[in-house]
C-alpha positions as CSV (number, residue, x, y, z in Angstrom):
1,X,23.5,25.0,51.6
2,X,22.3,26.4,48.1
3,X,22.9,22.7,46.7
4,X,21.3,21.0,49.4
5,X,18.2,23.4,48.9
6,X,18.0,22.4,45.3
7,X,18.5,18.8,45.8
8,X,15.6,18.8,48.5
9,X,13.2,20.7,46.4
10,X,13.8,18.3,43.1
11,X,12.9,15.5,45.8
12,X,9.8,17.2,46.7
13,X,8.6,17.5,43.1
14,X,9.4,14.0,42.1
15,X,8.1,12.3,45.5
16,X,4.6,12.0,43.8
17,X,5.6,10.6,40.9
18,X,8.1,8.0,42.7
19,X,5.4,7.2,45.0
20,X,2.7,6.3,42.3
21,X,5.3,3.9,41.0
22,X,5.9,2.3,44.3
23,X,2.0,2.3,45.3
24,X,1.6,-0.3,42.3
25,X,1.1,2.0,39.3
26,X,-1.6,2.2,38.0
27,X,-3.8,3.2,40.9
28,X,-6.2,5.5,39.0
29,X,-7.4,6.2,35.7
30,X,-4.7,7.0,33.0
31,X,-5.3,9.2,30.2
32,X,-3.8,8.7,26.7
33,X,-4.0,11.8,24.5
34,X,-4.2,10.8,20.9
35,X,-2.5,13.2,18.4
36,X,-5.0,12.6,15.6
37,X,-8.8,12.6,14.9
38,X,-10.4,9.5,14.8
39,X,-8.8,7.5,12.2
40,X,-6.0,4.6,11.7
41,X,-3.7,6.0,14.9
42,X,-6.6,6.5,16.9
43,X,-7.9,3.0,16.3
44,X,-4.9,1.4,17.0
45,X,-4.3,3.4,20.3
46,X,-7.6,2.2,21.2
47,X,-7.0,-1.2,20.8
48,X,-3.7,-1.3,22.8
49,X,-5.3,0.9,25.6
50,X,-8.2,-1.8,26.0
51,X,-5.5,-4.4,26.2
52,X,-3.5,-2.3,28.7
53,X,-6.5,-1.6,30.6
54,X,-7.5,-5.5,30.7
55,X,-3.7,-6.3,32.0
56,X,-3.5,-3.6,34.5
57,X,-6.8,-3.1,35.8
58,X,-7.4,0.6,35.6
59,X,-9.6,2.3,32.8
60,X,-6.9,4.0,30.0
61,X,-8.9,6.7,28.7
62,X,-8.3,8.2,25.0
63,X,-8.7,11.5,24.1
64,X,-8.0,13.5,21.0
65,X,-6.1,16.2,20.8
66,X,-5.3,16.9,17.2
67,X,-4.0,19.7,15.4
68,X,-0.6,21.1,14.3
69,X,1.0,17.8,12.8
70,X,0.5,16.6,16.8
71,X,2.4,19.4,18.2
72,X,-0.8,20.7,20.1
73,X,-1.1,17.0,21.8
74,X,2.6,16.6,22.6
75,X,2.8,20.0,23.9
76,X,0.1,19.4,26.5
77,X,1.6,15.9,27.5
78,X,4.9,17.5,27.7
79,X,3.5,19.5,30.1
80,X,1.9,17.0,32.2
81,X,3.1,15.6,35.6
82,X,5.5,12.7,34.8
83,X,3.8,10.2,37.0
84,X,2.6,7.8,34.3
85,X,-1.0,8.9,34.3
86,X,-0.9,11.2,31.1
87,X,0.6,9.5,28.0
88,X,0.8,10.4,24.3
89,X,0.0,8.2,21.3
90,X,1.4,10.2,18.1
91,X,2.6,9.4,14.3
92,X,6.3,9.5,14.8
93,X,6.3,12.5,12.2
94,X,5.7,14.5,15.3
95,X,9.0,13.7,16.8
96,X,11.2,13.2,13.6
97,X,9.8,15.3,10.9
98,X,8.4,18.4,13.0
99,X,11.7,19.5,14.4
100,X,13.1,20.4,11.1
101,X,9.6,21.8,9.5
102,X,9.2,23.9,12.6
103,X,12.6,24.6,13.9
104,X,12.6,27.3,16.5
105,X,8.7,27.5,16.5
106,X,8.1,23.6,18.0
107,X,6.9,24.2,21.3
108,X,8.6,21.5,22.8
109,X,11.7,19.8,22.9
110,X,11.4,15.9,21.3
111,X,14.5,14.6,22.8
112,X,14.4,16.5,26.1
113,X,10.6,16.5,27.1
114,X,9.5,13.3,26.6
115,X,10.4,9.7,28.0
116,X,9.8,7.1,25.1
117,X,8.0,4.5,26.0
118,X,7.8,2.6,22.6
119,X,7.7,2.5,18.9
120,X,5.5,-0.3,18.8
121,X,4.6,-0.7,15.1
122,X,6.0,0.8,11.4
123,X,4.2,1.1,8.2
124,X,5.2,1.8,4.7
125,X,4.1,3.6,1.5
126,X,3.5,2.5,-1.7
127,X,4.6,4.2,-5.0
128,X,1.8,4.0,-7.6
129,X,1.0,5.6,-10.6
130,X,-1.8,6.3,-12.7
131,X,-2.2,3.4,-15.4
132,X,-2.2,5.9,-18.1
133,X,1.7,6.4,-17.2
134,X,3.5,3.8,-19.5
135,X,5.6,2.4,-17.1
136,X,5.6,-1.2,-15.0
137,X,8.5,-1.0,-12.5
138,X,11.0,1.8,-10.9
139,X,13.6,1.9,-13.3
140,X,11.3,2.5,-15.8
141,X,9.6,5.3,-14.1
142,X,13.2,7.1,-13.3
143,X,14.0,6.6,-17.0
144,X,10.6,8.2,-18.3
145,X,11.3,11.4,-15.3
146,X,14.5,12.0,-17.1
147,X,13.1,12.3,-20.7
148,X,9.8,14.3,-19.5
149,X,8.0,16.2,-16.9
150,X,6.2,14.2,-14.4
151,X,4.0,15.1,-11.4
152,X,3.7,13.4,-7.9
153,X,1.1,14.2,-5.5
154,X,1.2,14.4,-1.6
155,X,-1.2,15.0,1.0
156,X,0.5,18.5,1.7
157,X,4.1,20.0,2.4
158,X,5.9,18.1,5.1
159,X,3.6,15.3,4.8
160,X,4.9,11.5,5.2
161,X,3.9,11.1,1.3
162,X,5.6,14.1,0.3
163,X,9.1,13.1,2.5
164,X,8.9,9.7,1.0
165,X,8.9,11.0,-2.3
166,X,11.3,13.6,-1.9
167,X,13.7,11.1,-0.1
168,X,13.0,8.8,-3.2
169,X,13.5,11.3,-5.9
170,X,16.4,12.7,-4.2
171,X,18.0,9.1,-4.1
172,X,16.9,8.9,-8.2
173,X,18.6,12.0,-9.0
174,X,15.7,13.2,-11.1
175,X,13.5,16.4,-10.8
176,X,9.6,15.5,-10.4
177,X,7.1,18.2,-9.6
178,X,5.3,17.8,-6.9
179,X,1.8,18.5,-6.2
180,X,0.0,19.2,-2.4
181,X,-2.9,18.5,-1.5
182,X,-4.5,19.3,1.9
183,X,-5.0,15.4,2.9
184,X,-4.2,12.3,1.0
185,X,-7.8,11.4,0.3
186,X,-7.7,14.0,-2.7
187,X,-4.3,13.2,-3.7
188,X,-5.5,9.7,-4.5
189,X,-8.6,10.8,-6.5
190,X,-6.4,12.9,-8.4
191,X,-3.9,10.5,-9.6
192,X,-6.4,8.0,-10.0
193,X,-8.2,10.8,-12.5
194,X,-4.7,11.2,-14.4
195,X,-4.6,14.6,-13.1
196,X,-1.4,13.6,-11.5
197,X,1.1,11.0,-12.6
198,X,2.0,9.5,-9.3
199,X,2.1,9.2,-5.7
200,X,3.7,7.6,-2.4
201,X,0.4,6.5,0.2
202,X,-0.1,3.8,3.0
203,X,0.0,0.5,1.4
204,X,-3.5,-0.4,3.2
205,X,-5.1,2.9,1.9
206,X,-3.8,2.5,-2.0
207,X,-4.3,-1.3,-2.6
208,X,-8.1,-1.4,-3.3
209,X,-7.2,0.7,-6.0
210,X,-4.2,-1.3,-7.1
211,X,-6.5,-4.5,-7.1
212,X,-9.1,-2.8,-9.4
213,X,-6.7,-1.3,-11.9
214,X,-7.3,2.2,-11.2
215,X,-3.9,2.6,-9.7
216,X,-0.4,0.6,-11.0
217,X,1.7,-0.2,-8.1
218,X,5.5,-0.2,-8.5
219,X,7.2,-0.8,-5.2
220,X,7.0,-0.5,-1.5
221,X,9.0,1.7,0.6
222,X,9.9,-0.6,3.0
223,X,12.9,-3.0,3.3
224,X,10.5,-6.0,3.3
225,X,7.7,-6.7,1.0
226,X,4.1,-5.8,2.1
227,X,1.9,-9.1,3.1
228,X,-1.0,-7.1,1.6
229,X,1.2,-6.9,-1.8
230,X,3.6,-9.7,-2.0
231,X,4.0,-9.7,-5.7
232,X,5.3,-5.8,-5.6
233,X,8.9,-5.5,-5.0
234,X,10.4,-3.2,-2.4
235,X,12.1,0.1,-3.5
236,X,15.7,-2.1,-2.7
237,X,15.0,-4.9,-4.5
238,X,14.1,-2.3,-7.7
239,X,18.2,-0.7,-7.9
240,X,17.8,1.0,-4.6
241,X,19.8,-1.3,-2.2
242,X,19.1,-0.6,1.7
243,X,16.2,1.9,0.8
244,X,14.1,1.7,3.9
245,X,11.4,4.4,4.4
246,X,9.0,3.8,7.3
247,X,6.9,6.0,9.5
248,X,5.6,4.5,12.7
249,X,3.4,5.3,15.7
250,X,5.2,6.4,19.1
251,X,4.0,5.9,22.8
252,X,5.3,8.7,24.8
253,X,5.3,9.9,28.2
254,X,6.5,13.4,29.8
255,X,10.0,13.4,30.7
256,X,11.0,12.5,34.4
257,X,8.3,9.6,34.2
258,X,9.9,6.9,36.4
259,X,11.8,4.5,34.4
260,X,10.1,1.4,36.1
261,X,6.8,2.6,34.9
262,X,8.0,3.1,31.3
263,X,9.5,0.1,31.1
264,X,6.5,-1.9,32.2
265,X,4.4,0.0,29.8
266,X,6.7,-1.0,27.3
267,X,6.4,-5.1,28.1
268,X,2.4,-4.4,28.5
269,X,2.6,-3.0,24.7
270,X,4.5,-5.7,23.6
271,X,2.2,-8.2,25.1
272,X,-0.8,-6.4,23.7
273,X,0.7,-6.9,20.2
274,X,1.1,-10.6,20.8
275,X,-2.6,-10.9,21.5
276,X,-4.1,-12.7,18.2
277,X,-6.9,-10.1,17.7
278,X,-4.1,-7.5,17.8
279,X,-1.9,-9.4,15.4
280,X,-4.6,-9.9,12.9
281,X,-5.3,-5.9,12.8
282,X,-2.2,-5.1,12.6
283,X,-1.6,-7.4,9.3
284,X,-4.7,-5.9,7.7
285,X,-3.5,-2.5,8.5
286,X,0.2,-3.4,7.1
287,X,1.6,-2.6,10.5
288,X,5.1,-4.4,11.1
289,X,5.5,-4.9,14.9
290,X,9.0,-3.9,15.9
291,X,9.8,-5.6,19.2
292,X,11.8,-2.6,20.1
293,X,12.4,-1.9,24.2
294,X,12.2,2.0,25.5
295,X,15.9,2.5,25.0
296,X,15.7,1.2,20.8
297,X,12.6,2.9,20.3
298,X,14.1,6.3,21.4
299,X,17.3,5.5,19.6
300,X,14.7,4.8,16.2
301,X,13.1,8.3,16.5
302,X,16.6,9.9,17.2
303,X,17.8,8.5,13.9
304,X,14.6,9.2,11.5
305,X,15.1,12.8,13.0
306,X,18.4,13.3,11.9
307,X,17.6,11.8,8.4
308,X,14.3,14.1,7.9
309,X,16.0,17.0,9.2
310,X,18.7,16.8,6.8
311,X,16.3,16.0,3.5
312,X,14.0,19.1,4.9
313,X,17.1,21.3,5.0
314,X,18.4,20.1,1.9
315,X,15.5,20.3,-0.2
316,X,14.1,23.4,1.3
317,X,10.7,21.8,2.5
318,X,8.4,24.3,4.2
319,X,5.0,23.9,6.2
320,X,1.9,25.2,4.5
């Protein structure tokens, strides 16, 4: 009888979500929580949400809930009803990096509390140096780092720019001093000004400085060259075969969201990314469309979570 009672209780809880799926979802506005203030992720999310709204004939309303590296927004969505009407757009680091950084203090379980809809795009970072650093390529930088102290800037402890640099210098087996900043903007300014030697930063963000000679681009962290910088090699081409460090955006729903809703949203996101106007924006922002379905997207997050947790533990990286 106890088992039967539990089954009935579970069905009662799931009934609204199942009914919503069967009634031709969506039948009312969908709230899409974005884990950052207005910026790159917000702009991308709004373009995709507009396409979803056009296709599904219901408003997709974007709400920004920034803070704690995306944890505030993720925790909010994790606790929402799993009916497809509260979704999350976050930087993948909320699910791949934060579990290693926050450990027991993470307010949600990245594996159990979410249904992954899509990892729609990935983006790389570019390794740049101040022009006064006498190197022209990755191998020369590594050789110089073995001869004299060098430094690299980042947007803060545990930030993407910190992690990719730590991953690279660990692979190169050289010690380079980390200089963390509160945000990438000031870190770029100080490398341009020669106060720090180098940094990794989003390719689209540093390319204007590379083009006008205020920074020298050495390599990009993705497996393929960037369309924005076709003449700059990858790190993999520069003596590190298979090196591929990319970050991504993650489109998520609360765990328990009906699978048919998750699948449908994944299909609609892929259709949105195929639209010419969205493809044009993606190229401008240096985003690579993944084409991953919901299961492949979940696996991408899982594999990157394992990779970053190992690095964080090995390097002893802590949040500020």
